[in-house]
N, C-alpha and C positions, 0 to 999 in steps of 0.2 A: 561442359562445365556449367553449373548453375551460377548466375550472377545477379546482384542486386541492381535495380533500376530505380530511377527517380529519387535520388538521394537529396535533392534540394528541398528538404523539409526544414521548417524553421527550428531554431534552437529550443524554443518553447515546447515543440512537439517531442524533441529528443529527451528533454529533461522531465517532462510531466508523466505521471503514471497513466496507463491506459484506462479510460473510463469504461468504454465498451470495446472489446477485442473480438472481431469477427474473423473466424478462420473458415474458409470455404471456397466455393467455386466462383469462377467468373466466365461467363459465356457471352457470345453475341446471339441474340434471339432473332430468328427470321419468322415473322408472323403473317399468316394468311387468314383473312376473314372468309368464311365459307358458309353456305346455307346449312350444311350438315357435315359431320365428321365422316370421312370415307370408311366404308367397310373393306375388309381384305379383298383385293383385286378390283376395287372400284375406283374410278377416276371422277373427281368432282370439280366442276368449274368454279373457282373461287372468285373473290372480289379484291378488296384492298390488300396491299402488301406493305409491311413496314419492317424495318430492321433496327433493333434497339439493343443497347447493352443489357445483359441479364446475368443469369447464374444465381442460384439460391443464396450463396454467400454474399455476392456483390449486391444483390437486391436487398438483403437484410441489413447490410452495412449502410446502404443509401437510406433505407427506411429509418434506421436508428439515428442517422445524422439529421435527416430532414425533420424528425420529430423531437430534436432537441439535445442530442448528446454528442460529445467528442468521440470520434470513432477511428480506430485503426483497423485496417483490413490486411489479412495475410492470405495470399493465394498464389497461383502460378498460371502463367500464360505462355504462348509460343512467341517466337520472334517475328511473327507475321503482323500484317496490318490490323487484324482483328484484336490482337493482344495490345497493341499500342492504343487502339481506339478505346478499349475497355479501361486501361489505366488512365488515359486522358480524361475520360468521363468521370471516373471516381475522383481524380484530383480536382477537377472543376467543381465537384460537389463540396469540396473542403475536407475530404477524407484523407487520413494519413496513408499514403501508398508506399512508404519507405520499405515495407517488408514484403512487397510483391516480388516474386522471383520469375525468371524467364528460363524456359527449357528450349535449347537450341535444336532439339530433334523432333519434338512433338508439336503439332499445331495447337492453336488456342481452341478452347471449347466452343461448340456452337449448339444451338437448339432449334429444331424445326417445329413450329407450333401452328396447329390449325385451331381456329376459334369459330364455333358455330353461332347461329343467330340467337341462341339462348345464353351465350356467354360461356358455355362449357368448352373445354379445350382438350386436345390430344397432343402430347409432347413427346418427341424423340430427341435425346441428347447424345451428342458425340463428345465425350468429356475431354479428349485430347490431353493437354498439359495438366489439367486438373487432377488427373489420376497419377501424376508423378510428384504431387505435393507431399513431401516426406516430413517425418518428425524433425529432422535436422533443419529443414527449411524454416520451421516454425520457432526454433529455439531463440533467435535474437529478439523476437517480439515478446516471447513468454517471460523474458528477464525483467520486463517492465511492469509485470502484474503486481497488484496490491490487493489487500483484503477487500477493498471497495470495488474492485473490478468485476465486470460481468463478461463472461466469455460465451460467445454464441457459435454453435456448431450445427452442421447439417451433414448429409450423406453423399454429396457429389464429389467427395474426396476420399482417399483410402481410409478404411476403418481403422487401420493401425495408427494412422495419423490422428484421427478423431480420439482414439483411446489415449494416445500419448499426451495430446493437448489437455484432455479432460483430467488425467491423472496429475499432470504438472500444475494445472490451474488450481485444482483442489488442494494440493500440497501447499500452495502459496496463499490459500485462504479465499480465493476468488470463487464466485458462484457460476456454475456451468449450466447453460440452457442448451438442450439438444432438441432440435427440430428433426425428427427421424424420417427425413424424406430425401430422396425417394425411398420407399419402404424396402427394408431388407432385414434379415435376422441380425441380432446383436450379441456380442459376447457378454456373458453374465457379469464379468468384471467391470464392464463399462457402467452399468447401472449404479454401482457404488459411488461413482464420481459425478453423478448428475444431480443438480439441485432442482431443476424443472425440466420436464419433458412435455412436448406439445404435438402429439400425433393427430392426424385427422382420423376419420372412422376406419378407412382402409388400412392405414398404418398401425392403428391400435389393434386391429384384428390380427395382422401379421405378427405383431409382437407378443400378443397374449393368447391367441387361439380362440378368442371370444368374438363372434360375429356381431358387429356393431350396426344396428339399424334404428335404434331409438334411444331415448334417455336412459331407460332401465338397463339396456345392454351396454351402453357407454359407461354407466356407473360401474358395472361388473368388470369391464376391461380396465377402468381407471384403478379400481381396488387391486386388481392383479398387478398392475405396474407399481403401485405404491408399496406393495408388499416386498418389492425388490429393493427397497431402500431409498426410493426417490421421494423427496420432500413434497414437491408439488407436481401434480399431474393435471394437465389441461388437454381435453380432447376437443378439437375444433370440429364443429358440426355445420359448417356452411351458414346458410341463411338463418338457421335456428339459433346460432350463437356458439357458446362454448361451455362445456361442463368442467368445473373446477373441483378437484379433490385435494384438500390440504388440511393441516391442523388448524390453520387460521380461519379458513372459510371453505364451505362445501356447498355447491349448488350450481344452477344454470345461470349464465350471464347472457342476456338476449343481445342479438345483433340488430342494429337499425334496419328498417325496411327500405330497400332501394331497388332500382331497376338495374339488373345486372347486364353489363356489356362484355366483360372479359374477366375471368377468375384467375388469370395466369399468376399474378404476384400477390394474391390475397393472403396466402399463408405466410409468405415472406414479410409482408407488411405487418401482419399480426405479430410475428416473432420479433421483428425489429422494435415494434411498439412495446411489447412486453419487457424487452431488455431495457428500454429507456425508462419505463415506469418504475421498474424495480431498482434501477440505478438512482432514481430520485426518491426512493424510500416509500413509494406508494404501497398500501396494503394490496393483497393479491386480488380481491374483488374489484377494487378501483382500477388496478393495473389491467385486468382482463377486460373491463368495460372500455378503457382507453384503447386497447388493442382491437376490440370489436368495432369501435367507431372508425379507426384508421383503415381497417380492412374493408369496411363497408364503402368507404369513399373510393378505395382502389378498384373495386369491382365495377364501378360505374365508368371506367376508362379503359381504353385499349392499350395493351402493351404491359411490359414488366416495370422497369424503373420509371418509365414515363407516366405510370398510373399512381405512383406512390405519393401520398399527400404530404404537405408541410404542416408543422405544428399549428400555425395560425389558422389553417382550415378547420382543424378540430375545435379550436377555441371559438371560431365563428359559429360552428354548429351547436355548441353547448349553450 
């Protein structure tokens, strides 16, 4: 039986509508620094090892909260130590964890991450309980949505759950942001319920069939996605920044130049930041610039949630 945990949330959290609702995965990340990413069959002697809370959903929830918004997280963990550690970490951040559920049969999700000397990474995820997060698990949180709410989704949970949440949120007037990662094909029905989609080059290629290797090809992929009915398409392009295609603004938004240490949570930081900026009513160009700044800070640090900046850090940079 699935059960709710950590119900000791303040009455204010119960009564107030969700500003940003993040529905997604929660993992524990096991990170090894290594001179190079191993090729198949190769053993590489690594360096530092760290173990941190992670998971794309949890990372994006932490980013949105640190960057200035009230955040509710919906996810699923096992009954093991890793699950309790993940919940405790989110709760300490100040995130509403009332709607995290626990699966008594499956373990909590974990990710094994190798990070090379250039900051590039190779990640293998064992999703565990994340893959049992069902539409029914999400219903209690969805009841609190309002037209001012932002709902942030990713792909480390079942697609049927992503679709259900997106449809329900749209019906209630909330804006849905989909970070389509890890890359996988999507049902056409889902695109009708997305306000903003934010693939990287690889994800954009899988979704559109357009090979993305420069701004021109990214533009073509973005147009293909927008034709599916999405209002705003943002293709993130690493150090080059992000290409935005929308009725309000179209063009490249540059990323600050930094020395990269680890790119693990860059995309998650970007998406959490976009959600915050949109919830504050920022125009899309300004919101994308805000997100690029946040992601640029994140890549200078090792780890997932440990690398995500706070709002005051962006204000100090500006």
